[in-house]
C-alpha positions as CSV (number, residue, x, y, z in Angstrom):
1,M,24.2,-54.2,-9.9
2,G,24.0,-56.1,-13.2
3,V,24.0,-54.3,-16.5
4,N,20.7,-54.0,-18.2
5,G,20.2,-55.9,-21.4
6,I,23.0,-58.6,-21.2
7,Y,21.0,-61.3,-19.2
8,G,19.7,-64.6,-20.8
9,L,22.6,-64.8,-23.4
10,S,23.7,-68.1,-22.0
11,G,20.6,-69.8,-23.1
12,S,19.3,-70.2,-19.6
13,G,16.1,-68.3,-20.6
14,M,16.2,-66.1,-17.4
15,D,14.6,-62.6,-17.7
16,I,16.6,-61.2,-14.9
17,E,15.4,-57.6,-15.3
18,S,11.9,-58.8,-14.7
19,M,12.8,-61.1,-11.9
20,V,14.6,-58.2,-10.0
21,K,11.5,-56.0,-10.5
22,V,9.3,-58.7,-9.1
23,G,11.7,-59.1,-6.2
24,M,11.7,-55.4,-5.5
25,M,7.8,-54.9,-5.8
26,S,7.3,-55.4,-1.9
27,K,9.9,-52.8,-1.1
28,Q,8.5,-50.3,-3.7
29,N,5.1,-50.8,-2.3
30,E,6.4,-50.1,1.1
31,Y,8.1,-46.9,-0.2
32,D,5.0,-45.8,-2.0
33,K,3.0,-46.0,1.2
34,M,5.5,-43.8,3.0
35,A,5.4,-41.4,0.0
36,Q,1.6,-41.3,-0.1
37,K,1.5,-40.5,3.7
38,F,4.1,-37.7,3.1
39,T,2.0,-36.2,0.2
40,K,-1.4,-36.6,2.3
41,N,0.2,-34.6,5.2
42,E,1.7,-32.1,2.8
43,W,-1.8,-31.6,1.5
44,M,-3.3,-31.2,5.0
45,K,-0.6,-28.7,5.9
46,A,-1.6,-26.6,2.7
47,D,-5.3,-26.8,3.8
48,Y,-4.3,-25.4,7.3
49,L,-2.3,-22.7,5.8
50,E,-5.2,-21.7,3.3
51,L,-7.7,-21.5,6.3
52,N,-5.1,-19.6,8.3
53,S,-4.9,-17.1,5.4
54,K,-8.5,-16.6,5.4
55,I,-8.7,-15.9,9.1
56,T,-5.8,-13.7,9.2
57,T,-7.2,-11.6,6.3
58,F,-10.7,-11.7,7.9
59,N,-9.2,-10.5,11.3
60,A,-6.9,-7.9,9.8
61,S,-9.1,-6.4,7.2
62,T,-12.7,-7.3,7.5
63,L,-13.2,-7.6,11.2
64,S,-11.3,-4.2,12.1
65,Q,-14.2,-2.1,10.7
66,Y,-16.7,-3.6,13.1
67,K,-14.4,-2.5,16.1
68,M,-14.7,1.2,15.2
69,S,-16.8,3.8,16.7
70,N,-17.0,5.7,13.4
71,T,-18.6,2.8,11.6
72,M,-20.6,1.3,14.4
73,N,-21.8,4.5,16.0
74,A,-22.0,6.7,12.9
75,K,-23.2,10.4,13.2
76,S,-24.3,12.5,10.3
77,A,-24.3,16.5,10.3
78,E,-26.2,18.9,8.3
79,S,-25.6,22.7,7.8
80,S,-28.3,25.2,7.1
81,D,-25.9,27.3,4.9
82,S,-24.1,26.0,1.8
83,A,-21.1,28.0,2.9
84,V,-20.3,25.5,5.4
85,K,-19.9,21.8,4.7
86,V,-20.1,19.5,7.9
87,T,-19.2,15.9,8.8
88,A,-19.5,14.2,12.2
89,N,-17.7,11.4,13.7
90,S,-18.9,9.2,16.5
91,T,-17.9,11.4,19.4
92,A,-20.1,14.2,18.1
93,T,-22.9,15.2,20.5
94,L,-26.6,15.1,19.2
95,M,-27.3,18.8,19.4
96,A,-27.3,22.0,17.2
97,H,-24.2,24.3,16.6
98,K,-23.6,27.7,15.3
99,V,-20.8,28.4,12.9
100,E,-19.7,31.7,11.1
101,V,-17.0,31.8,8.4
102,Q,-15.4,35.3,8.9
103,S,-12.7,34.7,6.3
104,L,-11.3,31.9,4.0
105,S,-7.9,30.5,4.0
106,S,-6.0,30.5,0.8
107,N,-2.8,29.2,-0.8
108,A,-0.1,31.3,-2.4
109,Y,-0.7,31.0,-6.1
110,L,1.2,32.8,-9.0
111,I,0.0,32.8,-12.4
112,S,1.5,34.4,-15.5
113,T,-0.4,37.0,-17.4
114,G,2.3,38.1,-19.8
115,D,3.1,36.7,-23.3
116,I,6.1,34.6,-23.5
117,T,8.5,35.9,-26.0
118,R,10.2,33.6,-28.5
119,Y,13.4,34.3,-30.5
120,N,14.3,32.7,-33.9
121,G,17.9,31.9,-32.9
122,S,19.3,34.7,-35.0
123,G,18.5,37.4,-32.7
124,S,15.1,38.4,-33.8
125,V,11.7,38.0,-32.1
126,D,9.4,35.2,-33.7
127,A,5.8,36.1,-33.0
128,N,4.5,33.0,-34.7
129,S,6.5,30.6,-32.6
130,T,5.1,28.3,-29.9
131,S,8.3,26.7,-29.0
132,V,8.7,25.5,-25.4
133,E,12.4,25.3,-25.6
134,L,14.2,27.5,-23.0
135,K,16.7,28.3,-25.7
136,N,14.3,30.1,-27.7
137,I,12.9,32.0,-24.6
138,L,15.9,33.0,-22.7
139,F,18.4,33.8,-25.4
140,R,18.2,35.8,-28.6
141,S,20.9,33.2,-29.7
142,L,22.9,30.5,-28.4
143,S,25.7,28.1,-29.6
144,I,28.2,25.7,-28.1
145,D,31.7,25.2,-29.2
146,E,32.7,21.8,-28.4
147,D,36.3,22.3,-29.1
148,T,36.9,25.1,-26.8
149,K,34.2,24.2,-24.4
150,E,32.8,27.6,-24.6
151,A,29.2,29.1,-25.0
152,K,28.4,32.0,-27.1
153,Y,25.1,33.5,-26.5
154,E,23.1,36.9,-26.6
155,V,20.6,38.1,-24.0
156,M,18.4,41.2,-23.6
157,H,19.5,43.9,-21.2
158,K,18.6,43.8,-17.5
159,E,15.1,43.7,-16.3
160,D,13.2,45.7,-19.0
161,G,13.9,43.5,-21.7
162,S,15.4,46.0,-24.0
163,N,19.0,47.0,-25.3
164,P,20.7,43.5,-25.9
165,I,23.9,43.1,-24.3
166,G,25.5,41.6,-27.2
167,Y,27.5,38.4,-27.6
168,S,28.8,37.0,-24.4
169,Y,31.1,33.9,-23.7
170,A,31.0,31.5,-21.0
171,D,33.7,28.9,-20.0
172,L,31.7,25.5,-19.7
173,T,34.5,24.0,-17.6
174,D,33.8,26.6,-14.9
175,A,30.8,25.7,-12.7
176,N,29.9,29.2,-11.9
177,K,30.1,30.4,-15.4
178,N,28.3,27.4,-16.9
179,K,24.9,28.6,-15.6
180,A,22.5,29.9,-18.1
181,I,19.8,30.8,-15.7
182,S,19.6,30.8,-11.8
183,F,17.0,31.6,-9.2
184,F,16.2,30.3,-5.8
185,I,12.9,29.2,-4.2
186,S,11.6,28.8,-0.7
187,D,8.1,27.7,0.7
188,G,8.7,29.5,4.0
189,V,8.3,26.6,6.3
190,T,10.6,23.6,5.0
191,K,13.7,23.6,7.0
192,E,17.3,22.7,6.0
193,K,18.7,19.5,7.5
194,N,21.9,19.5,9.7
195,A,24.7,17.1,8.9
196,D,23.4,14.7,11.6
197,G,20.0,14.6,9.9
198,T,18.3,16.8,12.5
199,E,16.2,20.1,11.4
200,S,18.1,23.3,11.1
201,T,16.7,26.8,12.0
202,D,17.3,27.9,8.6
203,L,14.7,27.7,5.9
204,K,15.5,25.5,2.9
205,K,16.4,27.6,-0.2
206,V,16.7,25.6,-3.4
207,E,18.5,26.8,-6.5
208,I,16.7,26.2,-9.7
209,S,19.3,26.4,-12.6
210,F,20.2,25.1,-15.9
211,T,23.7,24.8,-17.7
212,F,24.1,26.0,-21.2
213,E,24.6,22.5,-22.4
214,E,21.2,21.6,-20.9
215,I,19.7,24.6,-22.5
216,N,21.3,24.0,-25.9
217,D,20.2,20.3,-25.7
218,G,16.5,21.4,-25.7
219,A,15.6,21.8,-22.0
220,T,11.9,23.0,-22.0
221,L,9.5,25.1,-19.9
222,N,8.2,21.7,-18.8
223,D,11.7,20.7,-17.6
224,L,11.8,24.0,-15.6
225,A,8.5,23.0,-13.9
226,S,9.8,19.5,-13.2
227,K,13.0,20.8,-11.4
228,I,10.7,23.1,-9.3
229,N,8.5,20.2,-8.4
230,A,11.6,18.0,-7.5
231,A,13.0,20.6,-5.2
232,G,11.6,18.9,-2.1
233,L,9.4,22.0,-1.1
234,N,5.7,22.5,-1.0
235,I,5.8,24.4,-4.3
236,R,4.5,22.9,-7.3
237,A,5.0,24.5,-10.9
238,S,3.2,23.8,-14.2
239,F,3.3,25.0,-17.7
240,D,-0.1,25.4,-19.6
241,A,0.8,25.0,-23.3
242,V,-2.7,25.6,-24.5
243,N,-2.8,29.1,-22.8
244,D,1.0,29.6,-22.8
245,S,1.0,30.3,-19.2
246,F,3.2,29.4,-16.3
247,S,2.2,29.0,-12.8
248,F,3.6,28.4,-9.3
249,Y,1.5,26.9,-6.4
250,N,2.0,26.2,-2.7
251,T,0.2,22.9,-1.8
252,T,-0.3,24.3,1.8
253,G,-2.5,27.1,2.8
254,G,-2.0,29.8,5.4
255,A,0.1,32.8,6.1
256,K,3.3,31.0,6.9
257,N,3.3,29.2,3.7
258,K,4.6,31.2,0.6
259,I,6.2,31.3,-2.8
260,S,9.5,33.1,-2.3
261,I,11.7,33.8,-5.5
262,T,15.2,35.0,-5.5
263,V,17.1,35.7,-8.7
264,G,20.6,34.4,-8.7
265,D,24.0,36.3,-9.3
266,D,25.9,36.9,-12.5
267,S,29.3,35.8,-12.5
268,Y,32.1,37.7,-14.2
269,S,35.8,37.2,-14.7
270,G,38.0,39.1,-17.2
271,A,37.1,42.2,-19.2
272,G,33.8,42.8,-21.1
273,S,31.9,40.0,-22.2
274,A,34.6,37.4,-21.9
275,N,33.8,34.4,-19.7
276,V,30.7,35.8,-18.0
277,S,27.4,34.1,-16.9
278,Y,24.4,36.4,-16.9
279,A,22.4,33.7,-14.9
280,G,20.8,36.3,-12.7
281,T,20.0,38.7,-15.4
282,V,18.4,36.0,-17.5
283,A,16.2,34.9,-14.5
284,T,15.3,38.4,-13.7
285,R,14.2,39.1,-17.3
286,F,12.4,35.8,-17.7
287,L,10.5,36.0,-14.4
288,N,9.5,39.7,-15.1
289,S,8.2,38.7,-18.6
290,L,5.8,36.2,-17.1
291,K,4.0,39.1,-15.1
292,L,3.2,36.9,-12.3
293,Y,0.1,37.9,-10.1
294,Q,-1.4,36.2,-7.1
295,S,-4.7,34.6,-7.8
296,K,-7.1,34.5,-4.9
297,D,-10.8,33.9,-4.9
298,G,-11.0,34.1,-8.7
299,E,-9.2,37.6,-8.9
300,L,-5.7,38.7,-9.5
301,Y,-3.6,40.8,-7.1
302,D,-0.3,42.4,-6.9
303,P,1.5,39.9,-4.4
304,A,3.1,43.0,-2.8
305,T,-0.3,44.4,-1.7
306,L,-1.1,41.2,0.2
307,I,1.9,41.4,2.6
308,D,2.6,44.4,4.9
309,T,5.9,45.5,6.1
310,D,6.0,43.0,8.9
311,N,5.4,40.1,6.5
312,T,2.0,39.5,8.1
313,V,-1.3,39.2,6.2
314,T,-3.3,42.4,6.0
315,D,-6.8,43.2,4.8
316,K,-7.1,42.0,1.3
317,T,-8.3,44.3,-1.3
318,K,-8.2,43.6,-5.0
319,D,-5.1,45.1,-6.7
320,A,-6.3,48.3,-8.5
321,G,-3.6,49.3,-10.9
322,G,-0.8,47.5,-9.1
323,S,2.0,45.7,-10.7
324,A,3.0,42.0,-11.2
325,M,5.8,40.4,-9.1
326,T,8.9,42.4,-10.1
327,F,12.6,41.7,-9.9
328,S,15.5,44.0,-10.3
329,S,19.2,44.4,-9.4
330,S,18.1,46.2,-6.2
331,N,15.1,44.0,-5.6
332,K,16.2,40.3,-6.1
333,T,13.5,38.7,-3.9
334,A,9.8,38.8,-4.3
335,E,7.2,36.5,-2.6
336,A,3.6,35.8,-2.3
337,R,1.8,34.1,0.8
338,G,-1.4,32.3,1.5
339,E,-3.6,33.6,4.3
340,N,-5.2,32.2,7.3
341,G,-9.0,31.6,7.6
342,V,-11.1,32.5,10.6
343,M,-14.2,30.7,11.9
344,K,-16.5,31.4,14.9
345,I,-17.9,28.2,16.3
346,D,-20.4,28.3,19.2
347,G,-19.0,31.7,20.1
348,V,-15.3,30.7,20.1
349,V,-13.2,32.2,17.4
350,Y,-10.7,30.0,15.6
351,D,-8.1,31.8,13.7
352,G,-4.8,30.4,12.1
353,I,-7.0,27.9,9.9
354,T,-4.8,26.9,6.9
355,D,-7.2,24.5,4.9
356,N,-10.5,26.1,5.6
357,K,-11.2,23.1,8.0
358,K,-11.6,23.0,11.7
359,T,-12.8,19.9,13.9
360,V,-14.6,20.8,17.2
361,G,-16.4,18.3,19.4
362,G,-16.1,15.6,16.7
363,I,-17.6,17.8,14.0
364,T,-15.4,18.9,11.0
365,Y,-16.4,22.2,9.5
366,T,-15.3,22.9,6.1
367,A,-15.7,26.5,4.9
368,L,-16.7,26.8,1.1
369,N,-17.6,30.5,1.4
370,K,-18.0,33.3,3.8
371,T,-21.3,33.3,5.7
372,E,-23.4,36.4,5.8
373,A,-22.7,38.9,8.6
374,N,-24.7,38.2,11.7
375,R,-26.3,35.2,10.2
376,P,-24.3,32.0,11.3
377,A,-25.1,28.7,9.8
378,T,-26.9,26.1,12.0
379,V,-25.4,22.6,12.1
380,S,-27.7,19.7,13.4
381,V,-26.1,16.3,14.4
382,S,-28.1,13.1,14.5
383,Q,-27.3,9.3,14.4
384,D,-26.7,7.9,10.8
385,T,-29.1,5.0,11.5
386,D,-29.0,3.7,7.8
387,A,-25.2,3.5,7.9
388,I,-25.1,1.6,11.2
389,I,-27.8,-0.8,9.8
390,D,-25.7,-1.3,6.6
391,K,-22.7,-2.2,8.8
392,V,-24.6,-4.8,10.8
393,K,-25.8,-6.3,7.5
394,S,-22.3,-6.1,6.2
395,F,-21.1,-8.1,9.4
396,V,-23.8,-10.8,9.1
397,T,-22.6,-11.3,5.5
398,D,-19.0,-11.4,6.2
399,Y,-19.4,-13.7,9.3
400,N,-21.5,-16.1,7.5
401,K,-19.2,-16.5,4.7
402,L,-16.3,-17.1,6.9
403,L,-18.1,-19.6,9.1
404,A,-19.5,-21.4,5.9
405,D,-15.9,-21.6,4.4
406,L,-14.8,-23.3,7.9
407,Y,-17.6,-25.6,7.8
408,A,-17.0,-26.7,4.1
409,K,-13.7,-28.1,5.3
410,Y,-14.8,-29.4,8.5
411,D,-17.8,-31.4,7.1
412,E,-16.1,-32.5,3.7
413,K,-15.8,-36.3,4.0
414,P,-12.8,-38.1,2.7
415,N,-13.0,-40.5,-0.3
416,S,-11.2,-43.7,0.6
417,D,-11.2,-44.8,-3.0
418,Y,-8.8,-42.0,-3.9
419,K,-5.2,-41.9,-2.5
420,P,-2.2,-39.9,-3.5
421,L,-0.8,-41.2,-6.6
422,T,2.4,-43.0,-6.7
423,Q,5.0,-41.9,-9.4
424,S,4.5,-45.1,-11.4
425,Q,0.8,-44.2,-11.5
426,K,1.3,-40.7,-12.6
427,D,3.7,-41.9,-15.4
428,Q,0.8,-43.7,-16.8
429,M,-1.8,-40.9,-16.8
430,K,-2.3,-37.6,-18.4
431,D,-1.9,-34.4,-16.7
432,E,-5.8,-33.8,-16.6
433,Q,-6.3,-37.2,-15.3
434,I,-3.8,-36.5,-12.4
435,E,-5.5,-33.2,-11.7
436,K,-8.8,-34.7,-11.3
437,W,-7.7,-37.5,-9.3
438,E,-5.9,-35.3,-7.0
439,E,-8.8,-33.1,-6.5
440,K,-10.9,-36.0,-5.2
441,A,-7.8,-37.4,-3.2
442,K,-7.4,-34.1,-1.3
443,A,-11.1,-33.9,-0.1
444,G,-11.9,-34.5,3.4
445,L,-8.4,-34.0,5.0
446,L,-9.7,-31.8,7.7
447,Y,-12.8,-33.8,8.3
448,H,-14.2,-33.3,11.8
449,D,-10.6,-31.9,12.6
450,Q,-10.4,-30.9,16.4
451,T,-8.6,-27.7,15.9
452,L,-11.0,-26.6,13.3
453,G,-14.0,-27.6,15.2
454,K,-12.9,-25.6,18.2
455,I,-12.3,-22.5,16.2
456,I,-16.0,-22.9,14.8
457,Q,-17.5,-23.6,18.1
458,N,-15.8,-20.4,19.6
459,M,-16.8,-18.3,16.8
460,R,-20.5,-19.3,17.4
461,D,-20.1,-18.7,21.2
462,A,-18.6,-15.3,20.7
463,V,-21.6,-14.0,18.8
464,S,-24.2,-15.8,21.0
465,E,-23.0,-14.6,24.5
466,T,-24.3,-11.3,26.2
467,V,-21.8,-8.4,26.8
468,D,-21.2,-7.8,30.4
469,G,-21.4,-4.6,31.9
470,L,-23.9,-2.9,29.8
471,N,-26.7,-1.0,31.5
472,S,-29.3,-1.8,28.8
473,K,-31.4,-4.6,27.7
474,Y,-29.6,-4.4,24.4
475,N,-26.7,-6.4,25.5
476,S,-26.3,-9.1,22.9
477,I,-26.5,-9.5,19.1
478,F,-29.8,-11.3,19.6
479,S,-31.4,-8.4,21.4
480,L,-30.6,-6.3,18.2
481,G,-32.6,-8.5,16.0
482,V,-30.1,-10.9,14.9
483,S,-30.9,-14.6,15.1
484,T,-29.5,-17.9,13.9
485,T,-30.7,-20.3,11.3
486,G,-30.0,-23.9,10.6
487,L,-27.6,-26.2,12.4
488,K,-24.5,-24.3,11.3
489,G,-25.0,-21.1,12.9
490,Q,-25.7,-18.7,10.1
491,L,-26.9,-15.3,11.2
492,V,-30.1,-13.5,9.8
493,L,-31.0,-9.9,10.7
494,D,-34.4,-8.3,11.4
495,E,-33.9,-4.6,10.5
496,D,-37.1,-3.5,12.1
497,K,-35.8,-4.8,15.4
498,L,-32.5,-3.4,14.9
499,K,-34.1,0.3,14.1
500,K,-36.2,0.0,17.2
501,A,-33.2,-0.9,19.3
502,L,-31.2,2.2,17.9
503,A,-34.1,4.3,18.5
504,E,-34.2,3.4,22.2
505,D,-30.5,3.1,22.8
506,P,-28.4,4.8,20.1
507,D,-25.1,3.3,21.4
508,A,-26.5,-0.2,21.5
509,V,-24.7,-1.5,18.3
510,Y,-21.4,0.1,19.1
511,N,-21.5,-1.5,22.7
512,V,-22.6,-4.9,21.5
513,F,-20.0,-5.0,18.6
514,A,-17.0,-2.9,19.5
515,K,-17.1,-2.5,23.4
516,L,-13.5,-3.1,24.7
517,E,-13.1,-4.3,28.3
518,S,-10.9,-2.1,30.0
519,T,-9.1,-4.9,32.0
520,S,-8.5,-8.0,30.0
521,T,-4.9,-9.3,30.7
522,D,-2.0,-7.7,32.4
523,N,-0.1,-7.6,29.1
524,G,-3.0,-6.6,26.8
525,S,-3.0,-9.9,25.0
526,A,-6.1,-11.9,23.9
527,V,-8.6,-12.7,26.6
528,Y,-9.2,-16.1,25.2
529,K,-7.0,-18.9,26.6
530,T,-6.6,-22.4,25.0
531,Q,-6.6,-25.6,27.0
532,K,-5.1,-28.9,25.4
533,D,-5.1,-32.6,26.5
534,T,-2.0,-34.6,27.1
535,N,-1.7,-35.4,23.4
536,G,-1.5,-31.6,22.5
537,N,-5.1,-31.6,21.1
538,V,-7.2,-28.5,21.8
539,I,-10.2,-29.3,24.1
540,K,-11.3,-25.8,25.0
541,I,-10.8,-22.1,24.2
542,T,-12.4,-20.2,27.2
543,N,-13.3,-16.7,27.3
544,E,-11.9,-15.0,30.4
545,S,-13.9,-11.9,29.9
546,N,-17.4,-11.5,28.5
547,G,-17.2,-7.7,28.7
548,N,-15.8,-7.3,25.2
549,G,-18.1,-6.7,22.2
550,I,-18.3,-9.5,19.6
551,A,-16.0,-8.0,17.1
552,Q,-13.4,-7.7,19.8
553,R,-14.2,-11.4,21.1
554,L,-13.8,-12.7,17.5
555,G,-10.4,-10.9,17.0
556,D,-9.0,-12.5,20.1
557,I,-10.3,-15.8,18.9
558,F,-8.7,-15.6,15.6
559,V,-5.4,-14.5,17.2
560,S,-5.6,-17.7,19.1
561,A,-6.6,-19.7,16.0
562,N,-3.4,-18.4,14.1
563,K,-1.3,-19.7,17.0
564,L,-3.0,-23.0,17.0
565,I,-2.7,-23.6,13.3
566,K,0.9,-22.5,13.5
567,E,1.5,-25.1,16.0
568,R,-0.2,-27.6,14.0
569,A,1.1,-26.7,10.5
570,G,3.6,-23.8,10.7
571,S,3.3,-20.6,9.1
572,S,4.6,-21.1,5.5
573,S,5.0,-24.0,3.1
574,D,8.6,-24.5,4.5
575,I,8.8,-27.7,6.7
576,T,11.8,-26.6,8.7
577,E,9.7,-24.6,11.1
578,D,8.8,-26.4,14.3
579,S,5.2,-27.7,14.2
580,D,3.3,-30.9,14.4
581,L,3.0,-31.5,10.7
582,N,6.4,-30.2,9.9
583,N,8.0,-32.6,12.4
584,L,6.0,-35.5,10.8
585,L,7.1,-34.4,7.4
586,R,10.8,-34.2,8.2
587,N,10.6,-37.7,10.0
588,L,9.1,-39.1,6.9
589,Q,11.6,-37.4,4.7
590,T,14.3,-39.2,6.6
591,K,12.7,-42.5,6.7
592,M,12.1,-42.3,2.9
593,S,15.7,-41.3,2.2
594,N,17.0,-44.2,4.4
595,F,14.6,-46.6,2.8
596,K,15.8,-45.4,-0.7
597,K,19.4,-46.5,0.3
598,L,18.0,-49.8,1.7
599,M,16.2,-50.5,-1.7
600,S,19.3,-49.6,-3.6
601,S,21.3,-52.2,-1.4
602,F,18.6,-54.8,-1.9
603,E,18.4,-54.3,-5.6
604,D,22.2,-54.8,-5.8
605,A,22.0,-58.0,-3.9
606,L,19.3,-59.3,-6.2
607,Y,21.5,-58.6,-9.3
608,K,24.3,-60.3,-7.6
609,K,22.2,-63.3,-6.8
610,Y,20.8,-63.7,-10.3
611,D,24.3,-63.0,-11.7
612,A,25.5,-66.0,-9.7
613,M,22.7,-68.1,-11.0
614,E,23.2,-67.0,-14.5
615,S,26.9,-67.9,-14.3
616,T,26.2,-71.3,-12.7
617,L,23.5,-72.1,-15.4
618,A,26.0,-71.1,-18.1
619,K,28.7,-73.5,-16.7
620,L,26.1,-76.3,-16.4
621,G,25.0,-75.7,-20.0
622,T,28.6,-75.9,-21.1
623,Q,29.2,-79.1,-19.3
624,L,26.0,-80.5,-20.6
625,N,27.0,-79.6,-24.1
626,Y,30.3,-81.3,-23.6
627,I,28.8,-84.6,-22.3
628,M,26.2,-84.7,-25.0
629,G,29.0,-84.4,-27.6
630,S,31.4,-86.8,-26.1
631,T,28.6,-89.4,-26.1
632,G,27.7,-88.8,-29.7
633,Q,24.1,-87.8,-28.8
């Protein structure tokens, strides 16, 4: 190829650059047409993917609610007594029920009632302190010697909180000695895991501990609560700074679920106070100082009075003069348990209720309080007509919107005056101009598209056909008061007709919308089958069974539509996937690449041709000058 800017110096007057550009115009036009075709098919692919996304979302999210009995055959329930809250699902029978709440279930819940003592770091109680740091709560004093890696600390004696032990020392390099506080918790139901990941028979018991360094660095009561909450148990703890109160709570109710606390062990070596950890003693004194009582039904109880010697729940009587949860050297474990609730429903007694809820015959009974003796609550069940009507109205709106979106693409006419821009055209335009141009150029790419047309037609067929196998005159959407308007199949609802249908046949809406044919295809796949002509174009999607409700039919149509669009345009923007448009785009890419090489060769040939002409003209000019000079002209 020639070098730009050196041509025409011989005086020949030739503008070789312009001549090459003119010579390349036909080739460039041919390439631009291929590029425009590529761009147009790329846009068409994007349109298909956008429609596929709308159809997929509609099928997965919107349509699913119209297949459910709980929404299309909604029931409501009412209780005559505020002590019992009731809800009904679609399986509930339209009849009255009797329910007694004999006892409520509860959760194990411990709350502190004692004042949390703080120390000033010099061994004296600081009555004015509100510090949340464990250093000021667990120890009279604490210091760390970084050189010797030793903790020097002072604690109160044993469980009664009196008679300070005096200064003690702990080797921080010894894991057993480097424990400032230690206790274990269990929720009564969570099991340990074996090495292979299976569940063990042993209950999970988690140690809650802090090192001396953690305490000295400012660990707080909130950090203590966080460790408990992160233990992987059903137990939650919290610190209420406003009321200076600490609490434990088992998130699951019932007698099997508990809050079990076991204080850890002290660790000694050597004589006296040298190299010793009073982790268990500190935990005992701290937990006793909280004065933990079990809270139930708004009252406080001694946890021990709520559990008999067999660890089963006994009659519950509010503690009268009992004590808080207590730990000592001889009593290292204490616990609180929830209790089971008992309901009598239609004469059947149900015990072992852990969350004050029991579902029987499609009705969920939630106990809020005990019912009065010999005065059971009456529960009546009826059809929730308003909810069902709202769902039918919602379906009409959702269906109309999707159908309108599909028709918008199907009926959008292309504008032949606007084609994809070539790169040279884009180079001469502003970004806003390009955007407006391409908006018009993208219009009508799916105008009267066969695949899209068949999806639309089968949507309309799905809602218009009757549902086979129903022993009722209400066997189609039209019999329920829905009709079509206009040429594009938009649905409208007559609510009065729908109410009349529900009054005469309470299951009408569910059957017409959500009925699922028990036998569709052997493998359970969609009952809609696609037929294509020899060119691969869709000519018909047939319904193999009219026994499905319209929501089920539409779901099958959309599954089939997804497959059709995938065959036509693939499932993503990537063009390596096998599909009609992807194959076309890849072929165009190859042609364009090969044509680019051809253009480069053709351009080189033009430059060589004009190089030779330039050289010849230069020689002729030299000869002419010589002749003119030798003749004296």
